LUMPA-910614 format. One record per residue (C-alpha): residue number from 1; residue in one letter; x, y, z. Coordinates in steps of 0.1 Angstrom, whole numbers, plus 5000, padded with zeros to 4 digits. Layout:
+-----+------+------+-------+------+
: seq : type : east : north :   up :
+-----+------+------+-------+------+
: NUM :    a :    X :     Y :    Z :
...
+-----+------+------+-------+------+
//
This chain:
+-----+------+------+-------+------+
: seq : type : east : north :   up :
+-----+------+------+-------+------+
:   1 :    m : 5271 :  4779 : 4893 :
:   2 :    i : 5258 :  4798 : 4860 :
:   3 :    s : 5261 :  4787 : 4828 :
:   4 :    a : 5278 :  4801 : 4798 :
:   5 :    r : 5251 :  4818 : 4784 :
:   6 :    q : 5239 :  4834 : 4819 :
:   7 :    a : 5282 :  4847 : 4822 :
:   8 :    y : 5275 :  4862 : 4791 :
:   9 :    l : 5245 :  4880 : 4790 :
:  10 :    l : 5260 :  4894 : 4827 :
:  11 :    h : 5293 :  4904 : 4813 :
:  12 :    y : 5276 :  4919 : 4779 :
:  13 :    w : 5256 :  4945 : 4806 :
:  14 :    e : 5284 :  4947 : 4831 :
:  15 :    n : 5308 :  4960 : 4802 :
:  16 :    v : 5288 :  4973 : 4777 :
:  17 :    c : 5257 :  4989 : 4791 :
:  18 :    c : 5268 :  4999 : 4825 :
:  19 :    p : 5275 :  5027 : 4839 :
:  20 :    s : 5243 :  5045 : 4828 :
:  21 :    p : 5223 :  5053 : 4811 :
:  22 :    t : 5229 :  5027 : 4779 :
:  23 :    t : 5221 :  5030 : 4753 :
:  24 :    p : 5182 :  5017 : 4734 :
:  25 :    l : 5207 :  4994 : 4707 :
:  26 :    r : 5226 :  4982 : 4735 :
:  27 :    s : 5198 :  4977 : 4760 :
:  28 :    a : 5178 :  4956 : 4733 :
:  29 :    i : 5205 :  4934 : 4730 :
:  30 :    a : 5205 :  4927 : 4764 :
:  31 :    s : 5172 :  4918 : 4763 :
:  32 :    g : 5179 :  4893 : 4729 :
:  33 :    l : 5207 :  4877 : 4747 :
:  34 :    l : 5180 :  4872 : 4782 :
:  35 :    n : 5149 :  4858 : 4757 :
:  36 :    c : 5171 :  4831 : 4747 :
:  37 :    l : 5178 :  4819 : 4781 :
:  38 :    s : 5154 :  4794 : 4792 :
:  39 :    l : 5130 :  4797 : 4823 :
:  40 :    e : 5150 :  4780 : 4847 :
:  41 :    e : 5184 :  4800 : 4835 :
:  42 :    t : 5160 :  4829 : 4840 :
:  43 :    i : 5151 :  4822 : 4872 :
:  44 :    q : 5184 :  4813 : 4885 :
:  45 :    l : 5195 :  4849 : 4883 :
:  46 :    i : 5175 :  4859 : 4910 :
:  47 :    f : 5192 :  4833 : 4932 :
:  48 :    a : 5224 :  4833 : 4919 :
:  49 :    d : 5250 :  4852 : 4947 :
:  50 :    i : 5257 :  4875 : 4922 :
:  51 :    t : 5253 :  4911 : 4919 :
:  52 :    i : 5225 :  4921 : 4890 :
:  53 :    d : 5224 :  4958 : 4879 :
:  54 :    p : 5186 :  4968 : 4892 :
:  55 :    r : 5178 :  4978 : 4854 :
:  56 :    l : 5187 :  4939 : 4843 :
:  57 :    r : 5172 :  4926 : 4871 :
:  58 :    e : 5135 :  4948 : 4858 :
:  59 :    k : 5145 :  4930 : 4822 :
:  60 :    v : 5144 :  4894 : 4844 :
:  61 :    f : 5115 :  4902 : 4858 :
:  62 :    t : 5099 :  4910 : 4824 :
:  63 :    r : 5107 :  4878 : 4809 :
:  64 :    l : 5096 :  4857 : 4835 :
:  65 :    i : 5062 :  4877 : 4833 :
:  66 :    d : 5060 :  4874 : 4795 :
:  67 :    g : 5072 :  4835 : 4801 :
:  68 :    a : 5036 :  4828 : 4813 :
:  69 :    e : 5019 :  4838 : 4786 :
:  70 :    r : 5039 :  4810 : 4762 :
:  71 :    t : 5051 :  4780 : 4786 :
:  72 :    p : 5026 :  4752 : 4796 :
:  73 :    r : 5007 :  4758 : 4828 :
:  74 :    e : 5026 :  4732 : 4849 :
:  75 :    v : 5060 :  4741 : 4839 :
:  76 :    y : 5054 :  4776 : 4850 :
:  77 :    d : 5034 :  4764 : 4883 :
:  78 :    s : 5073 :  4743 : 4893 :
:  79 :    v : 5089 :  4781 : 4883 :
:  80 :    v : 5066 :  4803 : 4904 :
:  81 :    q : 5072 :  4772 : 4934 :
:  82 :    q : 5110 :  4776 : 4927 :
:  83 :    l : 5101 :  4811 : 4941 :
:  84 :    l : 5078 :  4803 : 4970 :
:  85 :    d : 5101 :  4777 : 4981 :
:  86 :    a : 5127 :  4803 : 4985 :
:  87 :    v : 5109 :  4829 : 5003 :
:  88 :    a : 5116 :  4808 : 5036 :
:  89 :    t : 5152 :  4798 : 5029 :
:  90 :    t : 5167 :  4831 : 5010 :
:  91 :    p : 5183 :  4853 : 5031 :
:  92 :    y : 5179 :  4894 : 5029 :
:  93 :    p : 5181 :  4912 : 5007 :
:  94 :    r : 5179 :  4887 : 4984 :
:  95 :    k : 5143 :  4876 : 4997 :
:  96 :    a : 5134 :  4910 : 4990 :
:  97 :    t : 5139 :  4906 : 4953 :
:  98 :    v : 5120 :  4871 : 4953 :
:  99 :    a : 5091 :  4886 : 4973 :
: 100 :    y : 5090 :  4915 : 4942 :
: 101 :    c : 5096 :  4889 : 4918 :
: 102 :    l : 5063 :  4871 : 4932 :
: 103 :    e : 5041 :  4904 : 4937 :
: 104 :    r : 5051 :  4912 : 4899 :
: 105 :    l : 5038 :  4879 : 4888 :
: 106 :    y : 5009 :  4875 : 4906 :
: 107 :    d : 4987 :  4885 : 4879 :
: 108 :    s : 5003 :  4866 : 4853 :
: 109 :    v : 4993 :  4830 : 4871 :
: 110 :    s : 4966 :  4808 : 4879 :
: 111 :    g : 4938 :  4813 : 4909 :
: 112 :    t : 4954 :  4786 : 4930 :
: 113 :    t : 4988 :  4799 : 4926 :
: 114 :    r : 4979 :  4830 : 4934 :
: 115 :    r : 4963 :  4821 : 4969 :
: 116 :    a : 4997 :  4804 : 4976 :
: 117 :    i : 5017 :  4838 : 4970 :
: 118 :    i : 4990 :  4852 : 4993 :
: 119 :    h : 4996 :  4826 : 5018 :
: 120 :    t : 5032 :  4827 : 5019 :
: 121 :    f : 5030 :  4866 : 5016 :
: 122 :    l : 5003 :  4868 : 5050 :
: 123 :    h : 5021 :  4841 : 5073 :
: 124 :    s : 5059 :  4853 : 5070 :
: 125 :    p : 5071 :  4867 : 5099 :
: 126 :    q : 5083 :  4896 : 5082 :
: 127 :    h : 5061 :  4929 : 5081 :
: 128 :    g : 5079 :  4939 : 5044 :
: 129 :    l : 5060 :  4906 : 5029 :
: 130 :    r : 5032 :  4907 : 5048 :
: 131 :    r : 5027 :  4942 : 5031 :
: 132 :    r : 5027 :  4929 : 5002 :
: 133 :    a : 5001 :  4906 : 5011 :
: 134 :    y : 4976 :  4932 : 5021 :
: 135 :    k : 4983 :  4956 : 4990 :
: 136 :    l : 4975 :  4929 : 4965 :
: 137 :    l : 4941 :  4920 : 4985 :
: 138 :    q : 4933 :  4955 : 4990 :
: 139 :    r : 4934 :  4951 : 4944 :
: 140 :    d : 4918 :  4915 : 4945 :
: 141 :    w : 4898 :  4909 : 4976 :
: 142 :    h : 4879 :  4876 : 4980 :
: 143 :    a : 4860 :  4868 : 5011 :
: 144 :    e : 4878 :  4833 : 5016 :
: 145 :    w : 4910 :  4851 : 5029 :
: 146 :    a : 4887 :  4874 : 5060 :
: 147 :    s : 4895 :  4849 : 5088 :
: 148 :    e : 4932 :  4850 : 5078 :
: 149 :    v : 4936 :  4881 : 5080 :
: 150 :    q : 4916 :  4889 : 5110 :
: 151 :    q : 4941 :  4860 : 5129 :
: 152 :    c : 4976 :  4887 : 5115 :
: 153 :    w : 4953 :  4915 : 5125 :
: 154 :    e : 4949 :  4906 : 5164 :
: 155 :    q : 4985 :  4894 : 5158 :
: 156 :    w : 5001 :  4920 : 5147 :
: 157 :    h : 4981 :  4948 : 5144 :
: 158 :    e : 4992 :  4964 : 5117 :
: 159 :    s : 4980 :  4996 : 5098 :
: 160 :    e : 4981 :  4980 : 5062 :
: 161 :    c : 4963 :  4953 : 5072 :
: 162 :    t : 4937 :  4974 : 5089 :
: 163 :    r : 4929 :  4991 : 5060 :
: 164 :    v : 4920 :  4961 : 5038 :
: 165 :    i : 4898 :  4952 : 5071 :
: 166 :    v : 4881 :  4988 : 5068 :
: 167 :    d : 4876 :  4983 : 5030 :
: 168 :    h : 4862 :  4950 : 5026 :
: 169 :    f : 4850 :  4930 : 5061 :
: 170 :    d : 4815 :  4930 : 5067 :
: 171 :    v : 4802 :  4966 : 5085 :
: 172 :    a : 4796 :  4945 : 5118 :
: 173 :    f : 4828 :  4938 : 5122 :
: 174 :    l : 4835 :  4973 : 5119 :
: 175 :    v : 4813 :  4986 : 5147 :
: 176 :    q : 4818 :  4957 : 5170 :
: 177 :    h : 4858 :  4966 : 5169 :
: 178 :    i : 4859 :  5003 : 5161 :
: 179 :    e : 4880 :  5013 : 5187 :
: 180 :    r : 4904 :  4991 : 5179 :
: 181 :    l : 4908 :  4996 : 5146 :
: 182 :    a : 4908 :  5031 : 5148 :
: 183 :    i : 4938 :  5031 : 5170 :
: 184 :    d : 4955 :  5011 : 5144 :
: 185 :    l : 4952 :  5034 : 5115 :
: 186 :    n : 4977 :  5057 : 5114 :
: 187 :    d : 4961 :  5085 : 5091 :
: 188 :    g : 4931 :  5107 : 5094 :
: 189 :    a : 4916 :  5099 : 5059 :
: 190 :    s : 4911 :  5058 : 5071 :
: 191 :    v : 4900 :  5068 : 5101 :
: 192 :    a : 4875 :  5086 : 5079 :
: 193 :    r : 4866 :  5058 : 5060 :
: 194 :    l : 4864 :  5031 : 5090 :
: 195 :    y : 4835 :  5060 : 5103 :
: 196 :    l : 4820 :  5065 : 5068 :
: 197 :    r : 4814 :  5028 : 5068 :
: 198 :    a : 4801 :  5019 : 5102 :
: 199 :    c : 4785 :  5051 : 5107 :
: 200 :    t : 4760 :  5041 : 5081 :
: 201 :    v : 4744 :  5012 : 5106 :
: 202 :    d : 4751 :  5031 : 5140 :
: 203 :    a : 4745 :  5067 : 5141 :
: 204 :    g : 4755 :  5067 : 5175 :
: 205 :    l : 4790 :  5064 : 5167 :
: 206 :    l : 4798 :  5101 : 5156 :
: 207 :    t : 4791 :  5106 : 5190 :
: 208 :    k : 4822 :  5092 : 5202 :
: 209 :    l : 4839 :  5105 : 5166 :
: 210 :    r : 4833 :  5139 : 5180 :
: 211 :    k : 4855 :  5133 : 5210 :
: 212 :    r : 4881 :  5110 : 5190 :
: 213 :    d : 4887 :  5140 : 5169 :
: 214 :    g : 4867 :  5169 : 5158 :
: 215 :    i : 4877 :  5173 : 5125 :
: 216 :    t : 4872 :  5140 : 5111 :
: 217 :    y : 4834 :  5142 : 5130 :
: 218 :    a : 4826 :  5172 : 5109 :
: 219 :    y : 4842 :  5154 : 5074 :
: 220 :    v : 4819 :  5123 : 5081 :
: 221 :    s : 4789 :  5144 : 5090 :
: 222 :    a : 4790 :  5157 : 5061 :
: 223 :    r : 4797 :  5130 : 5040 :
: 224 :    l : 4766 :  5114 : 5052 :
: 225 :    s : 4748 :  5144 : 5057 :
: 226 :    k : 4742 :  5144 : 5089 :
: 227 :    s : 4738 :  5181 : 5102 :
: 228 :    i : 4756 :  5194 : 5134 :
: 229 :    p : 4746 :  5221 : 5155 :
: 230 :    k : 4758 :  5255 : 5145 :
: 231 :    r : 4772 :  5260 : 5181 :
: 232 :    v : 4794 :  5232 : 5177 :
: 233 :    a : 4804 :  5239 : 5143 :
: 234 :    s : 4813 :  5268 : 5157 :
: 235 :    q : 4833 :  5257 : 5185 :
: 236 :    l : 4849 :  5232 : 5163 :
: 237 :    l : 4862 :  5261 : 5140 :
: 238 :    r : 4876 :  5276 : 5170 :
: 239 :    q : 4893 :  5245 : 5182 :
: 240 :    y : 4909 :  5238 : 5150 :
: 241 :    q : 4915 :  5269 : 5135 :
: 242 :    q : 4953 :  5262 : 5135 :
: 243 :    d : 4951 :  5225 : 5120 :
: 244 :    t : 4970 :  5217 : 5088 :
: 245 :    r : 4934 :  5199 : 5085 :
: 246 :    l : 4914 :  5226 : 5085 :
: 247 :    g : 4908 :  5230 : 5048 :
: 248 :    i : 4889 :  5197 : 5053 :
: 249 :    l : 4871 :  5215 : 5079 :
: 250 :    a : 4858 :  5240 : 5054 :
: 251 :    w : 4850 :  5213 : 5028 :
: 252 :    s : 4829 :  5200 : 5057 :
: 253 :    l : 4814 :  5232 : 5072 :
: 254 :    g : 4807 :  5243 : 5035 :
: 255 :    r : 4794 :  5210 : 5026 :
: 256 :    l : 4769 :  5213 : 5062 :
: 257 :    g : 4757 :  5248 : 5049 :
: 258 :    y : 4775 :  5271 : 5071 :
: 259 :    w : 4779 :  5300 : 5050 :
: 260 :    e : 4790 :  5327 : 5076 :
: 261 :    l : 4816 :  5304 : 5091 :
: 262 :    v : 4834 :  5296 : 5055 :
: 263 :    v : 4830 :  5332 : 5051 :
: 264 :    k : 4850 :  5339 : 5083 :
: 265 :    l : 4878 :  5316 : 5070 :
: 266 :    s : 4880 :  5335 : 5041 :
: 267 :    v : 4884 :  5368 : 5052 :
: 268 :    d : 4912 :  5353 : 5081 :
: 269 :    v : 4930 :  5330 : 5050 :
: 270 :    a : 4963 :  5347 : 5052 :
: 271 :    t : 4967 :  5350 : 5086 :
: 272 :    l : 4958 :  5314 : 5094 :
: 273 :    e : 4983 :  5300 : 5068 :
: 274 :    e : 5010 :  5321 : 5086 :
: 275 :    e : 5002 :  5303 : 5117 :
: 276 :    i : 5001 :  5264 : 5105 :
: 277 :    h : 5033 :  5274 : 5086 :
: 278 :    r : 5048 :  5286 : 5121 :
: 279 :    r : 5034 :  5254 : 5138 :
: 280 :    d : 5047 :  5227 : 5111 :
: 281 :    l : 5083 :  5246 : 5112 :
: 282 :    e : 5080 :  5238 : 5152 :
: 283 :    r : 5070 :  5202 : 5145 :
: 284 :    w : 5099 :  5199 : 5131 :
: 285 :    g : 5125 :  5218 : 5154 :
: 286 :    i : 5127 :  5247 : 5132 :
: 287 :    r : 5122 :  5282 : 5147 :
: 288 :    s : 5107 :  5309 : 5123 :
+-----+------+------+-------+------+
//
């Protein structure tokens, strides 16, 4: 059940501000109406069984964030708790809206409430909510989360969780579990970060990386200033000259001082680009 003020705001937006685009004045009036609502009325707009235009929903989020700066902590914590409780009971797609609101509010709440948000996301059976936890942990990491993140990784083996481990766990853990971590990562840049950290304490891992992927091996070697034999460098150039990541190999060979090999690439660049483009098209089932 929505209040008369909530109903007026929704009616105004639907009939005066929609369809998009609206005017700055009309949008500002809607913001003024929204600012008159209490926090309780504002949060009800997220849970109400109604469809809200995305632009108005964004104003609702902004109103809640602004409210955190002016509302007594205990009042605001109760508002956030309603959102946390709703994560378990609210059906999709409204659950995603509630989770998005909590993510937006994260920087505006106390440390205790932040931990509650991450804990709720991290232990959700939905990948989308766990992914929000990983995103928050990437930029606001605390070692206290290591045990729970490890549990999530061992249960789900999600690439987003693995990247948190690569960036924030002790290097000893990376060395111990490097094969499984590398399997769980789905992009070359993350695998490179993994080996860059692990190889600082176990240079022998470079040999294993050479067998796994030569371009990443050359890149990590170059970043760590670990020379590779010219014979191996030449082999890599022949092996990967039609790889879409050839530019990374060129950079790495240059960093390692192999002038002649990079010159050879520069001479053949037009032919190499044409072949790489053709292979890209074939991967998508397109015949050139």
